[in-house]
Gaussian input, Z-matrix of N, CA and C with variables (Angstrom, degrees):
# hf/3-21g

backbone

0 1
 N
 C     1     B1
 C     2     B2     1     A1
 N     3     B3     2     A2     1     D1
 C     4     B4     3     A3     2     D2
 C     5     B5     4     A4     3     D3
 N     6     B6     5     A5     4     D4
 C     7     B7     6     A6     5     D5
 C     8     B8     7     A7     6     D6
 N     9     B9     8     A8     7     D7
 C    10    B10     9     A9     8     D8
 C    11    B11    10    A10     9     D9
 N    12    B12    11    A11    10    D10
 C    13    B13    12    A12    11    D11
 C    14    B14    13    A13    12    D12
 N    15    B15    14    A14    13    D13
 C    16    B16    15    A15    14    D14
 C    17    B17    16    A16    15    D15
 N    18    B18    17    A17    16    D16
 C    19    B19    18    A18    17    D17
 C    20    B20    19    A19    18    D18
 N    21    B21    20    A20    19    D19
 C    22    B22    21    A21    20    D20
 C    23    B23    22    A22    21    D21
 N    24    B24    23    A23    22    D22
 C    25    B25    24    A24    23    D23
 C    26    B26    25    A25    24    D24
 N    27    B27    26    A26    25    D25
 C    28    B28    27    A27    26    D26
 C    29    B29    28    A28    27    D27
 N    30    B30    29    A29    28    D28
 C    31    B31    30    A30    29    D29
 C    32    B32    31    A31    30    D30
 N    33    B33    32    A32    31    D31
 C    34    B34    33    A33    32    D32
 C    35    B35    34    A34    33    D33
 N    36    B36    35    A35    34    D34
 C    37    B37    36    A36    35    D35
 C    38    B38    37    A37    36    D36
 N    39    B39    38    A38    37    D37
 C    40    B40    39    A39    38    D38
 C    41    B41    40    A40    39    D39
 N    42    B42    41    A41    40    D40
 C    43    B43    42    A42    41    D41
 C    44    B44    43    A43    42    D42
 N    45    B45    44    A44    43    D43
 C    46    B46    45    A45    44    D44
 C    47    B47    46    A46    45    D45
 N    48    B48    47    A47    46    D46
 C    49    B49    48    A48    47    D47
 C    50    B50    49    A49    48    D48
 N    51    B51    50    A50    49    D49
 C    52    B52    51    A51    50    D50
 C    53    B53    52    A52    51    D51
 N    54    B54    53    A53    52    D52
 C    55    B55    54    A54    53    D53
 C    56    B56    55    A55    54    D54
 N    57    B57    56    A56    55    D55
 C    58    B58    57    A57    56    D56
 C    59    B59    58    A58    57    D57
 N    60    B60    59    A59    58    D58
 C    61    B61    60    A60    59    D59
 C    62    B62    61    A61    60    D60
 N    63    B63    62    A62    61    D61
 C    64    B64    63    A63    62    D62
 C    65    B65    64    A64    63    D63
 N    66    B66    65    A65    64    D64
 C    67    B67    66    A66    65    D65
 C    68    B68    67    A67    66    D66
 N    69    B69    68    A68    67    D67
 C    70    B70    69    A69    68    D68
 C    71    B71    70    A70    69    D69
 N    72    B72    71    A71    70    D70
 C    73    B73    72    A72    71    D71
 C    74    B74    73    A73    72    D72
 N    75    B75    74    A74    73    D73
 C    76    B76    75    A75    74    D74
 C    77    B77    76    A76    75    D75
 N    78    B78    77    A77    76    D76
 C    79    B79    78    A78    77    D77
 C    80    B80    79    A79    78    D78
 N    81    B81    80    A80    79    D79
 C    82    B82    81    A81    80    D80
 C    83    B83    82    A82    81    D81
 N    84    B84    83    A83    82    D82
 C    85    B85    84    A84    83    D83
 C    86    B86    85    A85    84    D84
 N    87    B87    86    A86    85    D85
 C    88    B88    87    A87    86    D86
 C    89    B89    88    A88    87    D87
 N    90    B90    89    A89    88    D88
 C    91    B91    90    A90    89    D89
 C    92    B92    91    A91    90    D90
 N    93    B93    92    A92    91    D91
 C    94    B94    93    A93    92    D92
 C    95    B95    94    A94    93    D93
 N    96    B96    95    A95    94    D94
 C    97    B97    96    A96    95    D95
 C    98    B98    97    A97    96    D96
 N    99    B99    98    A98    97    D97
 C   100   B100    99    A99    98    D98
 C   101   B101   100   A100    99    D99
 N   102   B102   101   A101   100   D100
 C   103   B103   102   A102   101   D101
 C   104   B104   103   A103   102   D102
 N   105   B105   104   A104   103   D103
 C   106   B106   105   A105   104   D104
 C   107   B107   106   A106   105   D105
 N   108   B108   107   A107   106   D106
 C   109   B109   108   A108   107   D107
 C   110   B110   109   A109   108   D108
 N   111   B111   110   A110   109   D109
 C   112   B112   111   A111   110   D110
 C   113   B113   112   A112   111   D111
 N   114   B114   113   A113   112   D112
 C   115   B115   114   A114   113   D113
 C   116   B116   115   A115   114   D114
 N   117   B117   116   A116   115   D115
 C   118   B118   117   A117   116   D116
 C   119   B119   118   A118   117   D117
 N   120   B120   119   A119   118   D118
 C   121   B121   120   A120   119   D119
 C   122   B122   121   A121   120   D120
 N   123   B123   122   A122   121   D121
 C   124   B124   123   A123   122   D122
 C   125   B125   124   A124   123   D123
 N   126   B126   125   A125   124   D124
 C   127   B127   126   A126   125   D125
 C   128   B128   127   A127   126   D126
 N   129   B129   128   A128   127   D127
 C   130   B130   129   A129   128   D128
 C   131   B131   130   A130   129   D129
 N   132   B132   131   A131   130   D130
 C   133   B133   132   A132   131   D131
 C   134   B134   133   A133   132   D132
 N   135   B135   134   A134   133   D133
 C   136   B136   135   A135   134   D134
 C   137   B137   136   A136   135   D135
 N   138   B138   137   A137   136   D136
 C   139   B139   138   A138   137   D137
 C   140   B140   139   A139   138   D138
 N   141   B141   140   A140   139   D139
 C   142   B142   141   A141   140   D140
 C   143   B143   142   A142   141   D141
 N   144   B144   143   A143   142   D142
 C   145   B145   144   A144   143   D143
 C   146   B146   145   A145   144   D144
 N   147   B147   146   A146   145   D145
 C   148   B148   147   A147   146   D146
 C   149   B149   148   A148   147   D147
 N   150   B150   149   A149   148   D148
 C   151   B151   150   A150   149   D149
 C   152   B152   151   A151   150   D150
 N   153   B153   152   A152   151   D151
 C   154   B154   153   A153   152   D152
 C   155   B155   154   A154   153   D153
 N   156   B156   155   A155   154   D154
 C   157   B157   156   A156   155   D155
 C   158   B158   157   A157   156   D156
 N   159   B159   158   A158   157   D157
 C   160   B160   159   A159   158   D158
 C   161   B161   160   A160   159   D159
 N   162   B162   161   A161   160   D160
 C   163   B163   162   A162   161   D161
 C   164   B164   163   A163   162   D162
 N   165   B165   164   A164   163   D163
 C   166   B166   165   A165   164   D164
 C   167   B167   166   A166   165   D165
 N   168   B168   167   A167   166   D166
 C   169   B169   168   A168   167   D167
 C   170   B170   169   A169   168   D168
 N   171   B171   170   A170   169   D169
 C   172   B172   171   A171   170   D170
 C   173   B173   172   A172   171   D171
 N   174   B174   173   A173   172   D172
 C   175   B175   174   A174   173   D173
 C   176   B176   175   A175   174   D174
 N   177   B177   176   A176   175   D175
 C   178   B178   177   A177   176   D176
 C   179   B179   178   A178   177   D177
 N   180   B180   179   A179   178   D178
 C   181   B181   180   A180   179   D179
 C   182   B182   181   A181   180   D180
 N   183   B183   182   A182   181   D181
 C   184   B184   183   A183   182   D182
 C   185   B185   184   A184   183   D183
 N   186   B186   185   A185   184   D184
 C   187   B187   186   A186   185   D185
 C   188   B188   187   A187   186   D186
 N   189   B189   188   A188   187   D187
 C   190   B190   189   A189   188   D188
 C   191   B191   190   A190   189   D189
 N   192   B192   191   A191   190   D190
 C   193   B193   192   A192   191   D191
 C   194   B194   193   A193   192   D192
 N   195   B195   194   A194   193   D193
 C   196   B196   195   A195   194   D194
 C   197   B197   196   A196   195   D195
 N   198   B198   197   A197   196   D196
 C   199   B199   198   A198   197   D197
 C   200   B200   199   A199   198   D198
 N   201   B201   200   A200   199   D199
 C   202   B202   201   A201   200   D200
 C   203   B203   202   A202   201   D201
 N   204   B204   203   A203   202   D202
 C   205   B205   204   A204   203   D203
 C   206   B206   205   A205   204   D204
 N   207   B207   206   A206   205   D205
 C   208   B208   207   A207   206   D206
 C   209   B209   208   A208   207   D207
 N   210   B210   209   A209   208   D208
 C   211   B211   210   A210   209   D209
 C   212   B212   211   A211   210   D210
 N   213   B213   212   A212   211   D211
 C   214   B214   213   A213   212   D212
 C   215   B215   214   A214   213   D213
 N   216   B216   215   A215   214   D214
 C   217   B217   216   A216   215   D215
 C   218   B218   217   A217   216   D216
 N   219   B219   218   A218   217   D217
 C   220   B220   219   A219   218   D218
 C   221   B221   220   A220   219   D219
 N   222   B222   221   A221   220   D220
 C   223   B223   222   A222   221   D221
 C   224   B224   223   A223   222   D222
 N   225   B225   224   A224   223   D223
 C   226   B226   225   A225   224   D224
 C   227   B227   226   A226   225   D225
 N   228   B228   227   A227   226   D226
 C   229   B229   228   A228   227   D227
 C   230   B230   229   A229   228   D228
 N   231   B231   230   A230   229   D229
 C   232   B232   231   A231   230   D230
 C   233   B233   232   A232   231   D231
 N   234   B234   233   A233   232   D232
 C   235   B235   234   A234   233   D233
 C   236   B236   235   A235   234   D234
 N   237   B237   236   A236   235   D235
 C   238   B238   237   A237   236   D236
 C   239   B239   238   A238   237   D237
 N   240   B240   239   A239   238   D238
 C   241   B241   240   A240   239   D239
 C   242   B242   241   A241   240   D240
 N   243   B243   242   A242   241   D241
 C   244   B244   243   A243   242   D242
 C   245   B245   244   A244   243   D243
 N   246   B246   245   A245   244   D244
 C   247   B247   246   A246   245   D245
 C   248   B248   247   A247   246   D246
 N   249   B249   248   A248   247   D247
 C   250   B250   249   A249   248   D248
 C   251   B251   250   A250   249   D249
 N   252   B252   251   A251   250   D250
 C   253   B253   252   A252   251   D251
 C   254   B254   253   A253   252   D252
 N   255   B255   254   A254   253   D253
 C   256   B256   255   A255   254   D254
 C   257   B257   256   A256   255   D255
 N   258   B258   257   A257   256   D256
 C   259   B259   258   A258   257   D257
 C   260   B260   259   A259   258   D258

   B1=1.4800
   B2=1.4683
   B3=1.3044
   B4=1.3872
   B5=1.6208
   B6=1.3179
   B7=1.5559
   B8=1.4936
   B9=1.2980
   B10=1.4873
   B11=1.5592
   B12=1.2601
   B13=1.4387
   B14=1.4506
   B15=1.3763
   B16=1.4190
   B17=1.4901
   B18=1.3461
   B19=1.4947
   B20=1.5088
   B21=1.2354
   B22=1.4761
   B23=1.5602
   B24=1.3553
   B25=1.4922
   B26=1.4813
   B27=1.3944
   B28=1.5335
   B29=1.5082
   B30=1.3564
   B31=1.5080
   B32=1.5226
   B33=1.3590
   B34=1.5324
   B35=1.4923
   B36=1.3426
   B37=1.4400
   B38=1.5186
   B39=1.4010
   B40=1.3573
   B41=1.6594
   B42=1.1967
   B43=1.4329
   B44=1.5235
   B45=1.2811
   B46=1.4428
   B47=1.6600
   B48=1.2831
   B49=1.5219
   B50=1.5022
   B51=1.2925
   B52=1.4149
   B53=1.5342
   B54=1.3278
   B55=1.4269
   B56=1.4213
   B57=1.2691
   B58=1.4449
   B59=1.4877
   B60=1.3106
   B61=1.4695
   B62=1.5703
   B63=1.3253
   B64=1.4578
   B65=1.4772
   B66=1.3024
   B67=1.5084
   B68=1.5014
   B69=1.3320
   B70=1.4870
   B71=1.5479
   B72=1.4091
   B73=1.4729
   B74=1.5108
   B75=1.3884
   B76=1.4454
   B77=1.4774
   B78=1.3846
   B79=1.3989
   B80=1.5833
   B81=1.2181
   B82=1.6119
   B83=1.5578
   B84=1.1838
   B85=1.5426
   B86=1.4993
   B87=1.3345
   B88=1.3906
   B89=1.5131
   B90=1.3209
   B91=1.4365
   B92=1.5351
   B93=1.3666
   B94=1.4140
   B95=1.4677
   B96=1.3242
   B97=1.4958
   B98=1.5743
   B99=1.2662
   B100=1.5524
   B101=1.4634
   B102=1.4588
   B103=1.4272
   B104=1.5685
   B105=1.3090
   B106=1.4967
   B107=1.4873
   B108=1.3596
   B109=1.5058
   B110=1.6570
   B111=1.2615
   B112=1.4781
   B113=1.4972
   B114=1.3168
   B115=1.4590
   B116=1.4178
   B117=1.2735
   B118=1.5031
   B119=1.4702
   B120=1.2479
   B121=1.4631
   B122=1.5983
   B123=1.4346
   B124=1.4688
   B125=1.5321
   B126=1.3756
   B127=1.4299
   B128=1.5435
   B129=1.3071
   B130=1.5568
   B131=1.6601
   B132=1.2770
   B133=1.5621
   B134=1.4982
   B135=1.2585
   B136=1.4791
   B137=1.5193
   B138=1.2512
   B139=1.4131
   B140=1.5053
   B141=1.4426
   B142=1.4092
   B143=1.4724
   B144=1.3975
   B145=1.4289
   B146=1.4459
   B147=1.2744
   B148=1.5646
   B149=1.5702
   B150=1.3370
   B151=1.4457
   B152=1.5152
   B153=1.3266
   B154=1.3895
   B155=1.4675
   B156=1.3602
   B157=1.3833
   B158=1.4501
   B159=1.3978
   B160=1.4700
   B161=1.5484
   B162=1.3060
   B163=1.4991
   B164=1.5723
   B165=1.2669
   B166=1.4030
   B167=1.5134
   B168=1.3257
   B169=1.4221
   B170=1.5531
   B171=1.2737
   B172=1.4176
   B173=1.5605
   B174=1.2903
   B175=1.4295
   B176=1.5994
   B177=1.4070
   B178=1.4719
   B179=1.5546
   B180=1.3370
   B181=1.3581
   B182=1.5721
   B183=1.2686
   B184=1.3947
   B185=1.5361
   B186=1.2897
   B187=1.4725
   B188=1.6059
   B189=1.2760
   B190=1.4740
   B191=1.5188
   B192=1.2708
   B193=1.5114
   B194=1.5413
   B195=1.3494
   B196=1.5469
   B197=1.5142
   B198=1.2995
   B199=1.5116
   B200=1.5225
   B201=1.3058
   B202=1.5169
   B203=1.6105
   B204=1.3489
   B205=1.4949
   B206=1.4755
   B207=1.4328
   B208=1.4927
   B209=1.4870
   B210=1.3025
   B211=1.3729
   B212=1.5475
   B213=1.3260
   B214=1.4783
   B215=1.5881
   B216=1.3522
   B217=1.4149
   B218=1.5221
   B219=1.4285
   B220=1.5005
   B221=1.5013
   B222=1.3082
   B223=1.4858
   B224=1.5496
   B225=1.3200
   B226=1.4826
   B227=1.4526
   B228=1.3444
   B229=1.5010
   B230=1.4911
   B231=1.3615
   B232=1.4936
   B233=1.4457
   B234=1.2741
   B235=1.5223
   B236=1.6210
   B237=1.3558
   B238=1.4483
   B239=1.5440
   B240=1.3622
   B241=1.5156
   B242=1.4817
   B243=1.3447
   B244=1.4869
   B245=1.4733
   B246=1.3754
   B247=1.5305
   B248=1.5460
   B249=1.3336
   B250=1.4436
   B251=1.5535
   B252=1.2786
   B253=1.4243
   B254=1.4078
   B255=1.4139
   B256=1.3976
   B257=1.4748
   B258=1.3077
   B259=1.5515
   B260=1.4631
   A1=109.56
   A2=121.46
   A3=126.01
   A4=106.67
   A5=109.28
   A6=118.29
   A7=104.20
   A8=111.68
   A9=119.22
   A10=105.11
   A11=117.91
   A12=123.87
   A13=110.05
   A14=114.94
   A15=120.42
   A16=112.36
   A17=114.86
   A18=120.89
   A19=109.11
   A20=115.88
   A21=122.78
   A22=108.82
   A23=111.91
   A24=117.41
   A25=107.32
   A26=116.43
   A27=116.23
   A28=108.24
   A29=116.99
   A30=124.57
   A31=108.54
   A32=116.45
   A33=116.47
   A34=106.26
   A35=116.61
   A36=116.24
   A37=114.97
   A38=118.42
   A39=122.82
   A40=105.78
   A41=115.65
   A42=118.04
   A43=114.56
   A44=117.01
   A45=119.06
   A46=107.59
   A47=112.44
   A48=113.56
   A49=109.57
   A50=114.11
   A51=123.53
   A52=110.40
   A53=116.85
   A54=122.31
   A55=118.14
   A56=122.73
   A57=124.00
   A58=113.67
   A59=115.91
   A60=120.89
   A61=109.10
   A62=109.90
   A63=120.73
   A64=115.08
   A65=121.36
   A66=125.39
   A67=107.32
   A68=113.43
   A69=122.07
   A70=106.43
   A71=110.82
   A72=117.05
   A73=107.99
   A74=114.48
   A75=118.47
   A76=109.27
   A77=111.98
   A78=123.25
   A79=116.55
   A80=113.34
   A81=120.21
   A82=107.73
   A83=112.71
   A84=121.00
   A85=114.16
   A86=118.28
   A87=123.11
   A88=110.16
   A89=121.36
   A90=122.59
   A91=115.39
   A92=116.15
   A93=124.54
   A94=114.14
   A95=112.72
   A96=117.10
   A97=107.67
   A98=111.41
   A99=117.83
   A100=108.43
   A101=115.73
   A102=119.21
   A103=107.52
   A104=114.42
   A105=121.63
   A106=111.99
   A107=114.86
   A108=119.55
   A109=109.34
   A110=111.60
   A111=118.81
   A112=110.10
   A113=119.47
   A114=119.50
   A115=117.18
   A116=117.36
   A117=120.52
   A118=111.87
   A119=119.49
   A120=122.17
   A121=114.96
   A122=108.48
   A123=115.69
   A124=113.35
   A125=115.41
   A126=122.53
   A127=115.08
   A128=111.13
   A129=114.15
   A130=108.85
   A131=111.54
   A132=111.39
   A133=111.48
   A134=121.30
   A135=124.35
   A136=109.79
   A137=119.03
   A138=123.66
   A139=114.98
   A140=113.34
   A141=121.93
   A142=114.57
   A143=115.45
   A144=120.68
   A145=108.04
   A146=118.26
   A147=123.31
   A148=103.15
   A149=122.65
   A150=117.70
   A151=107.60
   A152=124.56
   A153=124.84
   A154=113.40
   A155=118.63
   A156=124.22
   A157=116.27
   A158=113.69
   A159=115.73
   A160=118.27
   A161=115.27
   A162=120.30
   A163=107.36
   A164=115.21
   A165=123.51
   A166=110.65
   A167=121.52
   A168=126.67
   A169=108.76
   A170=120.55
   A171=122.60
   A172=113.87
   A173=111.68
   A174=118.42
   A175=108.73
   A176=116.00
   A177=120.92
   A178=111.41
   A179=117.80
   A180=120.77
   A181=109.50
   A182=118.57
   A183=121.37
   A184=111.62
   A185=115.37
   A186=121.40
   A187=109.33
   A188=116.20
   A189=121.21
   A190=113.28
   A191=116.69
   A192=117.55
   A193=114.66
   A194=111.44
   A195=114.42
   A196=110.11
   A197=119.38
   A198=125.61
   A199=105.86
   A200=116.95
   A201=122.70
   A202=108.60
   A203=111.26
   A204=114.21
   A205=114.39
   A206=116.12
   A207=119.12
   A208=111.63
   A209=121.87
   A210=122.09
   A211=112.86
   A212=112.14
   A213=117.63
   A214=107.37
   A215=119.66
   A216=124.14
   A217=112.02
   A218=111.33
   A219=116.19
   A220=108.03
   A221=119.21
   A222=120.67
   A223=107.44
   A224=118.04
   A225=121.40
   A226=109.16
   A227=123.71
   A228=121.07
   A229=112.68
   A230=115.02
   A231=121.29
   A232=113.53
   A233=118.23
   A234=122.51
   A235=107.04
   A236=115.79
   A237=119.07
   A238=117.37
   A239=112.25
   A240=117.10
   A241=110.07
   A242=116.96
   A243=123.41
   A244=109.62
   A245=111.52
   A246=112.79
   A247=109.30
   A248=123.06
   A249=120.07
   A250=109.82
   A251=119.87
   A252=123.16
   A253=106.67
   A254=117.27
   A255=125.03
   A256=113.04
   A257=117.06
   A258=121.66
   A259=106.70
   D1=122.63
   D2=-174.31
   D3=-89.35
   D4=149.03
   D5=177.90
   D6=-83.92
   D7=142.66
   D8=177.46
   D9=-87.74
   D10=126.96
   D11=178.74
   D12=-69.02
   D13=134.16
   D14=173.63
   D15=-76.62
   D16=128.71
   D17=-179.80
   D18=-72.88
   D19=130.75
   D20=174.37
   D21=-85.55
   D22=132.37
   D23=179.00
   D24=-96.42
   D25=145.80
   D26=176.36
   D27=-77.07
   D28=135.93
   D29=-178.36
   D30=-104.77
   D31=3.65
   D32=-175.71
   D33=-96.96
   D34=94.52
   D35=-176.30
   D36=-86.60
   D37=119.84
   D38=175.94
   D39=-121.78
   D40=-179.06
   D41=178.72
   D42=-80.74
   D43=12.41
   D44=179.56
   D45=-123.29
   D46=158.60
   D47=-174.88
   D48=-72.38
   D49=160.64
   D50=176.07
   D51=-74.41
   D52=155.37
   D53=-177.09
   D54=-166.99
   D55=136.98
   D56=-178.74
   D57=88.29
   D58=-174.10
   D59=-178.47
   D60=-75.71
   D61=148.23
   D62=176.85
   D63=-101.08
   D64=127.25
   D65=176.51
   D66=-135.36
   D67=161.30
   D68=174.82
   D69=-83.72
   D70=127.88
   D71=-176.86
   D72=-133.69
   D73=133.89
   D74=172.46
   D75=-80.87
   D76=126.23
   D77=178.56
   D78=-125.79
   D79=172.00
   D80=-176.99
   D81=51.54
   D82=58.83
   D83=177.80
   D84=61.58
   D85=31.27
   D86=175.88
   D87=83.66
   D88=9.30
   D89=-176.63
   D90=-78.06
   D91=-14.47
   D92=173.59
   D93=-152.68
   D94=150.06
   D95=179.53
   D96=-122.93
   D97=120.06
   D98=-174.82
   D99=-126.69
   D100=148.22
   D101=167.63
   D102=-70.07
   D103=126.86
   D104=-179.81
   D105=-135.61
   D106=128.23
   D107=177.63
   D108=-72.60
   D109=161.77
   D110=-178.01
   D111=-56.19
   D112=-44.58
   D113=179.72
   D114=-62.13
   D115=-43.28
   D116=176.43
   D117=-72.77
   D118=-34.73
   D119=173.41
   D120=-55.93
   D121=-42.07
   D122=177.99
   D123=-67.19
   D124=-42.48
   D125=172.04
   D126=-57.01
   D127=-48.17
   D128=177.35
   D129=-59.67
   D130=-40.74
   D131=177.61
   D132=-63.82
   D133=-41.38
   D134=174.75
   D135=-57.84
   D136=-46.07
   D137=178.84
   D138=-57.23
   D139=-51.40
   D140=178.41
   D141=-64.69
   D142=-29.45
   D143=-179.53
   D144=-72.70
   D145=-47.52
   D146=-177.98
   D147=-62.16
   D148=-42.92
   D149=-177.21
   D150=-67.27
   D151=-37.17
   D152=179.61
   D153=-64.82
   D154=-21.34
   D155=178.68
   D156=-98.56
   D157=16.66
   D158=173.00
   D159=101.10
   D160=-8.29
   D161=177.97
   D162=-68.81
   D163=140.25
   D164=174.32
   D165=-67.26
   D166=131.24
   D167=-171.62
   D168=-69.13
   D169=-39.25
   D170=176.29
   D171=-65.29
   D172=-37.80
   D173=179.24
   D174=-67.42
   D175=-45.66
   D176=175.02
   D177=-52.51
   D178=-46.71
   D179=-171.46
   D180=-75.01
   D181=-23.19
   D182=-176.01
   D183=-86.28
   D184=-7.16
   D185=-179.14
   D186=-92.97
   D187=166.08
   D188=177.67
   D189=-74.88
   D190=155.92
   D191=170.87
   D192=-51.63
   D193=-40.06
   D194=-179.13
   D195=-62.91
   D196=-39.49
   D197=-178.33
   D198=-64.69
   D199=-47.35
   D200=-178.22
   D201=-59.11
   D202=-46.32
   D203=-178.95
   D204=-64.62
   D205=-37.62
   D206=175.94
   D207=-66.11
   D208=-40.74
   D209=179.81
   D210=-67.65
   D211=-38.80
   D212=-179.50
   D213=-66.48
   D214=-39.29
   D215=-179.64
   D216=-66.62
   D217=-32.22
   D218=178.89
   D219=-71.73
   D220=-39.97
   D221=177.93
   D222=-64.19
   D223=-44.48
   D224=-177.53
   D225=-63.78
   D226=-37.26
   D227=176.62
   D228=-70.82
   D229=-25.53
   D230=174.48
   D231=-78.19
   D232=-6.81
   D233=173.45
   D234=83.70
   D235=18.38
   D236=-176.66
   D237=-96.29
   D238=-7.34
   D239=-178.82
   D240=-86.43
   D241=118.72
   D242=172.54
   D243=-92.00
   D244=134.04
   D245=-179.13
   D246=-76.78
   D247=2.19
   D248=179.26
   D249=-112.40
   D250=38.26
   D251=172.48
   D252=-65.78
   D253=131.68
   D254=173.64
   D255=-61.86
   D256=124.02
   D257=-179.62
   D258=-89.01

């Protein structure tokens, strides 16, 4: 008899729906470990990348997810996105 795997729920609540696989990720400099879905992890990476590139955090959080994605992609096309941004 096989055990049924318990489904992990995403605990990283943003204004967008969850999506993709959920895994435990250390964020905020390793100060906490949360189950986060792929969609929200990507959004968090975008926010952290914008912040690392001089965007004001309050401004970032007041904007729509679409705006953040557009700004992130602009940085990415400019070659300014580093894959090792601290989550």
